[in-house]
Residue, then its C-alpha position, 0 to 999 in steps of 0.5 A: m356381824f352377827s349370829l342368831s345366838t347374839i343377845g343384847i344390841l342385835t337380834i336377828t329374827p324374822i319379821q313377821t309384820f310391817a308396820t304402817e302407822n309408827e315413824t321411821i327412823q332416819i339415819n344422817l351422818s353428820p360431817v365427822e360420821e361420813i369421814k369415818q364412813r368413808q374410811f371403813e369403807e376404804n379399809l374394807v376395799s384395801v383388804l378385799k383387794k389383796s383377796k381371792n375369796k372376796e366374799e368370805q374376807l368381806e364377811t370375816y372383816m364385817d365380823s370383827h370391824t363396825n361402820e358408823i350406820q351401823e353404830k347410828i342404828e344400834k343407838e336409836d331409841n325405836d321403840d314407836r318406830n319399826s321402818l328404817l330410812v338411811e340417808t347416805d350417798t352412794h360410793t362404788y369401789p373397783l376390786d378389781e376387773n371383773s368385781k366391785i364392791i358398793f355401799s348404799n342406803q340399801g346396804i353394802i353390795l357386792d358385784e362378781f363377774q366371771e367367765g370362762d374361755d372359748r371352745p369349738a360349738t357342738l353341733l347342737e350349738e351351731e344349728t341353734l345358732e343359725q335357727n334362733t338369730t333374726e338374720n338367719r332364721l329359715s326361709f320359705f327357700n331354705s325350708l324347701k332346700e332342707a325338705f329336699l336335701g336334708k338337714t344342713a350339716y354346719a361348720a364347725s367355725a363358731k365358738t362358746k363361751y360361758a359366763h356368769n353374773e352375780r350381786t349380792l347384798y348385805s345388810f349394814f350390820g354384814t349379814k348376807v341377805a340375799t344373791a342374784s345370779i345367772g350364767a349363759n353359754f354364749t355361742y357366736d361366729g363373728k356375725k351373729v350370737t345366741a345365748r342359753i341359760t345355764h343358771h339363774y336365781i335369787k336365794r335368800n342367805f340368812d334364814g329368817f332375815a331375808y323373808s320375802i323374795y317374790d316377782k322374780s323373772s328371766g330370759v334372754d333378750t333376743s332383739n338384736s344379733k349381733k348381742r345377747t343379754a341374759f338376766q335374772e330379776g327379783i323383789v327382796s323384803y327383809g327385817l331385823a330387830v335392834n333392841g328387841v323391836g322389830l325394822t324393815f328395810e325398804e324392798t329392794f329389786l335387784r337385776v343381774n345381766v351377764h351380755g355376750d355380743y358376736k366376737g365373743r366378747t362378754y360382761g355383766t351388769s347389775s342393778s337394785y333399787 
């Protein structure tokens, strides 16, 4: 990975415009290069599996190692071309039960999921669970009952669990481009579940590198009272300069989901294209 002060083969700079007429740089690996690229991936995976801070270790490793795609981009004569298309297979490697790394034509992707311990739900969370699930929304009868008898005092039987999911996109040079993250509290009672988003964002991680993030949205899918999905999504457009010429990667759509069900099971999923 290179710093802003790097002078020579790679200098990362903000890209202000897209060239629409120039030829695209297409990166294809030979069979020998594919083997070397796979060796690089497997060596990095081996290092990450031993590390607790996988994000920090990935960046440290990329600082001192190069990969075949990176080298191929650096060697390109790109005077008249400033669009980059990488042709490579997608390889996914589990790092542990909650994280994985993906090598694709978009770059390098690190997925990490975390969940907290169950705790007793608060009275407000209990009330929200009852009122915001499709099976238990107040009927006309319940409305009358509440009017005559007062607000229901719910039994402290529900539990709440926190979970969050994150996807970080890196360039082939190891530069951290953008991170999409979603976190939520899931309150459940064995019959139904509801979710409250605690944080959500898509942020740039390199000033001037991820120069456009747009069409962002977040929310909770409430179509099923036995399962909730909180999500964050958006589009990231970014570029770099190689040999003094600006290259633009295709726009990348990022989405992260965190799921919880009526039994308190939580997990994360992510997608990008």
